[in-house]
N, C-alpha and C positions, 0 to 999 in steps of 0.2 A: 402359691398358697391355695389350698382347696377352697372351693366356693362354700359360703355359709350353707348350713344344712337347710334352712328355710328356703333359700334361693333355689336349691336343687329341687325341692318339692314344688315350688311355684312353677319352675320350668317344666317339670314332669306333668303336672296337671294341665298346664297351658298347652303342651304338645298333644296330650291325649284329647283335650277338648277340641283343638283346631283340626286334628286328624279325624275326628268323628268317633274315636274309641269311647269317649264319654259323650253321648248324644244329648241334645237339648232336652231339658226336663229331668235329667238324672239327678237324684238326690245324693249328695256327697256325705261322707261320714260326719257325725257331729264333731265339734271341736275336741271334746274329750276322747272320742273314739280315735280320731286322727292322732292325737297326742300319744295315746296308748299304743296304737299300731306302729307308729314311727319312732317311738321312744324319744319323744321330744317334750318340752315343757308345754303346758296348756297355753301360755302366752305366745309361744312360738307358733302353735297351730292357729291361733287367732290371727297372728300376723300373716300367715300363709293365705288364709281366706280373705283377709283385708286387701292384700295386694292383688289377688285374683279379681276381687270385686272392682278395684280401681282400674284394672285392665279391661273391664266390661265383660268378663268371661263367666262370672257367677253372680248370683244375687242371694243375699241373706234375708230371710223372712222370719220375723219374730214368731216364736212358737211352732215353726214348721221346719226350719233347717236351712241348709245352703243348697242351691240348685244350679245346674249348668244352664246358662242363658242361651237363647237363640241368637248366635253371633251374626247371622245373615241379616238381621233386622237393620233398617236404616238407623243411624245414630240418634239416640234420644227418643226413639219411637215417634218421631214427628217434628221435634223442635228444630232439628237441623236438616230435616228431609226437604228436598226441593219439591215444588209442585208436581203433582202426579204426572208421570210420563204418558206418552201417547198410548192409548188403549187401556189405561188405568182409570178406574172409576174413583174419583176423588171425594172421599168422605172424611178427609183429614183437615183441609182448609175450607173456610167459608169465603166464597166470592159471589154473593147473591146478585143476580142480574134479572131484570124484567125485560121481556121481548120488546124491541124497539128502542132500547137505550143507545145503540150505535147510531140510529138515525137522529136522536136528540143531539149527539155529539157533532154530527155533520152539520146540523142546523146551527148549533152554537158557533162552530168555526166559521161558517159562512157569515153569520151575523157579526162576528168579531172582525172579519176581513174587510167589512165596509164601515167599521166603527171609526168615528172621527177622532177617537182617543187612542188609536192603535199605536202611535209613536211612543206613548208613555210606557207601553208594555216592554219596550226595549231597554229601559233604564232601571237603576236601583229603585227599590221601594222602601218606605219606612220599615224598620225592623219588625214591628208588630202588625204591619198592614196599614193601608191608608184609612183615615178616620171614617170615611163614608162606608167603606167595606166592613170595618169593625162594627159600626152602628147597625148595619143591616144584619150581620150575623148575630148581634146581640138581640135584635128583635125576633130573629128566627128561633132563638132558644127560649123566648118567652113561653112558647107552647110547652116546654118541659118544666115550667115552674120557676125559671130564672128571671128575675127583674133586675137587670144590671145596666150600667152605663158603658158606653164604648170604651171609656178609659180603663175599665176593668178587664177588657178582653184583648187578647193577642192572637193573631192568625199564625198558624204553624203548618208544617208539612205533614199533616196527619196526626192522629192521637198518639202514635208511638213517639214521634218527636216531641209532642207535648209532655209526655211522661219523662222523656230524657232531659228536656230543658228544665223541668221542675226539679228533678233529682240533682242535676248539675248546679242549679242555682241555689237551692234551699237546703240541701243535705251535704254532709261531709263523709269522706271515706271512714268506715268504722261505725257510722251511725246505725242504730238498731231501728228497723222498721217492722212493725207488726203487720202480718198479712194472713189471709185465710190459708189454712193448711193445704187447700186446693185452690190454686190461683192462676191468673193469666201468665202463660209462659214468657211473654215478652217482658213482663216486669221482672221475672227471675233473671233473664239475661241482662237486663239493665242493672239490676242489683249486683250481679257478678262483675260487670264492667266498672261500676262505680264503687265497688268494694263496700257495699252495704251489707249489714247482717240482717237476714230475714228471720223474724221470730214467728213461728207458725202458731196460729190460733185454731183450736179445734172447730170443726164445722158440722152442721147437720143439714138435712134437706131444706130447712127453713131459714138458715142464716148462721152467722158466726156465734160462737159461744162467748158472749160479751162478759160474762162473769169471769171466765178464764182470762180474757183480755185485761180486765181490771186487776186481777191477781198478778199477772205478769208485769204490768206496769208498776206495781208496788215492788216487785223483785228486781226488775231491770230498769235501766235508764233508757226508756224508749223515746225516740225522737219523733216518729211519725207513724201513722196507720194508713195503709193502702187498702181502699175499699171499692167494691163494685156493688153498691146498694140496689141499683135498679137494673135487673137482669144480669145476674152473676154468670161469669164464664169460668168453669164449665157447668155449674149446678143449676143455673137458671132461676134462682130465687129472686124475689123482690122484697127487700126488707120493709116491714110495716112501720108505721109511725112511731110506735113504742120502741122498737129496736133502734131506730134512727136517733131518737131522743136520748136513749141510753148510751149509744156510741158517742154522741156529742158531749154528754155529761162526763164520760170518762176522759175524752180528749181535753176538755176544759180543766178537769181536776189535775191532769198530769201534763198539761201544756203541750199537747201533741199537735203536730201539723196533720191535717186530713188531706189525703190525695184521693179524690173521687174520680174514678174511671167510669165514664158514661158512654162507652163506645157502642153498646147495644141498647141503650136506654130508649131509643126511639121505638123499639118493638113493644114496649109496655104502654098501653093506652092511657090508663089513669093511675099512675103510681103516686105515692106520697111525694111531697116536695123534696128536691135534691138536698143533700147535706149542705151544699153551699148556701142555699136559701136559709137554712136553719142555723148555720154557724158561719156567716160570711167573713168573720174576722180571722179564721184559721183554716179555711178550706180552699183548696185549689181544685177546680172542676175542669176536667179534660174530656173532650169529645172530638168527633170528626165526621167526615162524610164517606169514609171508606166502605162501611157496611150499608149505610142508608142510600148511597148513590152508586159509587163504584170504587173498587179497591185501588184502581189506577189513578183516581182523583185524589191526590195527596194533599187534602186540605183539612185542617183541624183547628181547634182553638183551645186556648188556656184562659180560663176565667179565674181571677185571683184578687185578693185584697190589693188595694191601690199601692200599699207600701211595698209589695213584692214585685210590682210591675217593672221598675228599673233593673232589678236583678235578673228577671226573666228576659227582658229585652237585650241585656248585655250578653246573655248566653246565646240567644238567637243570632245576634251579630257575630259572635265568635264561631258559630257552627255553620249556619246557612245564609247569614246576612238578612235575607228575607225569603218568604215563600215565593216560588216562581210566579211572576205576575200573570202569565198566561193562564195558569191553573186557577189562580184567584179570580181572574176575570170570568172564566167559565162558571165557577161556583157562584159568584156574585149574580150573574145573569140568571142562573137557574133558581136561586133563592128568590130573587126579585120577581120573577114571572110565575112563581108557584110550582115549578117543576120539582124541586126538592120535596116540598110538602106532599105532592102527588105521589112521588116515588116512595116516600116513607109509608104512606097509607097503603099503597099497592104491596109493599114488601111485608107489612104486617099481615095482610091477607094471604100472601104467598107463604110466609112462614107458618101460619096457622094451618094452611092446607097440607104442608109437608109434615107437620106434626100429626095430622090426622092419618096420613099414609103410614107414618111410623107406628102409631097406636095399633093399626091393623096388622102390620107386618111383624111387630115385635110383641104382640099380645102374650102375656104370661111371663115375659122376662122382667127382671128387676132393673128398672131405669127411672131416672128423674129428668124432668124437662119443664120449662115454661111452655104454656100452650101456644105461645106465639114467638118462639125462638127458633134459631137456625141450628141448634145443636141438642144432643142428647148425651147424658151420662149413664152408661150402661154398666151396671155392676155384674161381676162374675162371682161364682161361688169360690169359697176359700181354697177349695182343692183344685181349682182350674189354674192353668198356667197361661197368664196373660200374653207373655211373649210368643208362646206357641200359637195361640189364637190369632194374634196380630200377623204372624208370619204366614199362617194358613190363609188369611184373608188377602195378604199381598200376593201370595201364589195364585189366588183366584182373581187377581187383577182388581182388588179393592183396597184402596189406601185408607187406613184409619190411624188414629193416635191412641197409644196406650196411656196409662195414668202418669207415667214418669215425668213428662214435661210439665204437668200441672202440680205435681206434689212437691211441697216444701219440706216434708219430713223424710227421714232416711228410708222408710219402708212404704213405698207407694201402694195404694189399695189395688185390689184386683178389679180393674175396670177399664173400659175403653170409651173414648169420646167419639161420637159420630157427628160429623158436620153435614148438614142437610142442604146447604145452599149453593153448591157448585155444579150440580148436574140437573138435567131436566127431570120432570116428575116421573116419567116412564122408567128412565134409568134408575132413579132413586128407588122406585117400588121394587124393581128386580134386584137391585143391590142389597136392600134391606132384607129381602127374603133369603138371599144367599148368606147374609150375616147371620140370620137366625139359624139357618141350616148348619153352617160351619160351627157356630157355637154349640149347637146341639150335639155334634160329634164328640165334643170334649166333655160334655156334661153327663151323658147317659151311657 
């Protein structure tokens, strides 16, 4: 039996793209042109392009057409890309570190080695952490506007596990979760694994379109809203008090669970109170020490209403049983002696200095960023090909992320995210100058 006509066209296009006959950036015929040229139905032409897009060979852009993608790019433009290889300047992932942190670790390990309580670190811990550890972490987060009791806080292995435990405990497959149209890629992956439906909310440089959120809650049965109100990743906004009150009013009207991601909140010096403080009956607050201390220190916390704590503890038990005791002990010591507070202060200054470097290097380009954040959202003109620019940067040994990992909508914007926190400042200065130069080749 002969192959279906549309399959023959898919195979032909795929062969021509992979062989280089159709190079990256080539604009393919419109759906109607393809249908007329090949004497096929319009729906069949649409099916051809849909299958090529599923294969990662083309991208369809509203109002512009269908283009051949740069197939040599790492999968997902960063979301599945491993850390930058040797010789690659990493502007993709943030791993902020202050000089001397390795010496702090040596000192902490020496101190632990003579601790009278060392034996206890070899045994199982309570699922949410020992009470004195939880109490100390609760006091630490008072500086961010949280006034909580130890019974409301659970210790987890980083903020990502906190998000996962929350989704597994409080949401069901098929639940609809409202998210910003540009959001943290780790939550997108979590939603895919947990089979949650993400409902994108339009965004601006100043925050989410909350009127749109209210309208969509009237149209759909939304279960939760995932929010980064204090230093949004990747857009860097800090929602003002009015926006927070409006979001909470919508959540109360439609009985939404609020998932508040505060991974980067430590970088904002005087933000409004957290959503948890304003709506403690329905908010789960999640944070960690990965960005403020070290990405390898997998310590985080979930702050939740007391009635959710048993469900969350059960999930922790089912997944990790407890956070590794050695990691928790190091974090406890650094919180107790003021090391964490000192590192957070130093990293705010460090991030501000890196943003100053970026303002000089990228002057005149269209980007948004918080003045004390470790990332930049750099917009590209509509006629620019993001995948080609990302590939050109990779060929120049600079790793960045395109918009695709952050986009919840079908048509990602033309933009790249630059992470500023994983290289020294001299390297960062040179790399950002190269970024500007390479982007310029595709704009002028």
